[in-house]
N, C-alpha and C positions, 0 to 999 in steps of 0.2 A: 563409456556411458555410465550414468548413475541412475538409480531408481528413486523417484519421488516417494517418500515413505507414507504419504497420505493417500494418493490415488494410484500409485504403482507405475505411473508413466515413465518411460525411459527418457532421460534428459542428458544432453551434452552439457557438462558443467560450465563451459564457456558461454552458453546461451541460457542458463538458468535464470528464472525470474527473481529468485531469491536463494540465499543459502544461510545456514545457521549451524554453528558448532555446538554439539552436546557431548559431554564426556569424551572429548578428544576426537570425535568423529564429525566430519562435515556432512550435513544433509543438504541436498539440492531440491528445489521446488519448481514445478512447471508454471505455477502462478502465485500471485500474492495471496489468493484465497486459500490455497493449500498451505502456504507458509503460516497464515493466520490460524488455521485449524491446528497445525502442529504446535504453535506457540501456546495455545490454550491448554494443551495436555500432551507434552512431549513423551511422557512415559507410555501413553497409549500406542504410540507409533514406533518407539524404540524397543518395546518389549521389556523395559526395565520397570519393575514395580517400585513403589515407595518402600523405604526401609522400615 
């Protein structure tokens, strides 16, 4: 199981609504809405600030 970085929901990667790779790590999303929020500001959800 993986955790949706936006809402924290546990997700089976095979059933994820969307997925996206950032800095070599694949993030899985429970819904397209969470995926859209993540794409607007990935650093907010990955804990990586701008350089």
